[in-house]
C-alpha positions as CSV (number, residue, x, y, z in Angstrom):
1,M,73.5,54.6,-41.5
2,P,75.3,52.2,-43.9
3,Y,78.8,50.8,-43.9
4,Y,81.0,51.6,-46.9
5,V,84.0,49.8,-48.2
6,F,86.6,51.6,-50.2
7,R,89.8,50.6,-51.9
8,L,92.5,53.2,-51.1
9,G,94.9,53.2,-54.0
10,M,98.1,55.1,-54.9
11,F,97.9,58.8,-54.4
12,K,94.9,58.4,-52.0
13,V,92.5,57.5,-54.8
14,L,89.3,56.1,-53.4
15,E,87.3,53.5,-55.2
16,K,84.0,52.4,-53.7
17,Q,83.6,48.6,-53.4
18,G,80.2,48.5,-51.9
19,E,77.7,49.5,-49.2
20,W,76.1,47.3,-46.6
21,A,73.4,47.8,-43.9
22,S,75.1,45.5,-41.3
23,F,78.5,45.5,-39.8
24,K,78.9,41.8,-40.1
25,E,78.3,41.7,-43.8
26,A,80.6,44.7,-44.5
27,K,83.4,43.3,-42.3
28,A,83.2,39.9,-44.0
29,H,83.4,41.4,-47.5
30,T,86.3,43.7,-46.4
31,N,88.2,40.7,-45.1
32,E,87.7,38.8,-48.3
33,L,88.9,41.8,-50.4
34,R,92.0,42.1,-48.2
35,K,92.9,38.5,-48.9
36,T,93.2,39.4,-52.6
37,L,95.6,42.3,-52.1
38,D,99.0,42.3,-53.7
39,P,101.4,43.7,-51.0
40,K,103.5,45.3,-53.7
41,T,100.8,47.7,-54.8
42,G,100.4,49.5,-51.5
43,D,96.6,49.5,-51.8
44,K,94.4,49.1,-48.8
45,Y,90.7,48.3,-48.1
46,K,88.9,50.5,-45.6
47,M,85.5,50.1,-44.0
48,I,83.7,53.1,-42.6
49,F,80.3,53.8,-41.0
50,A,79.0,57.1,-42.3
51,E,75.8,59.0,-43.0
52,N,76.4,59.0,-46.7
53,E,79.0,58.2,-49.3
54,I,80.4,61.8,-49.4
55,A,80.8,61.9,-45.6
56,A,82.6,58.5,-45.8
57,Q,85.0,59.8,-48.4
58,D,85.6,63.1,-46.5
59,T,86.4,61.2,-43.4
60,L,88.8,58.8,-45.1
61,M,90.6,61.6,-46.9
62,A,90.9,63.9,-43.9
63,E,94.4,64.5,-42.6
64,R,94.6,63.5,-38.9
65,E,96.5,65.6,-36.5
66,L,99.6,64.2,-34.9
67,D,99.2,63.4,-31.2
68,Q,102.1,65.3,-29.6
69,R,102.2,62.8,-26.7
70,L,103.2,60.0,-29.1
71,S,105.8,61.9,-31.1
72,G,109.4,62.8,-30.6
73,D,112.3,61.2,-29.0
74,D,110.6,60.6,-25.7
75,W,108.4,57.9,-27.0
């Protein structure tokens, strides 16, 4: 399974930056891309390991459930 790198822009728009077979190469490329980010844009770069590009996009776009143990005034 390959590693995918996506740019996550405004309004959760995904833009594929590349695909790599090894973690080391994907991580190095992601770190280089993150150095070029303008903090004012709010964009992010995400790396994900997935079966295919569609599965990677689905995982990145999925809403995660709030862990009730970490929410509320008790925390």
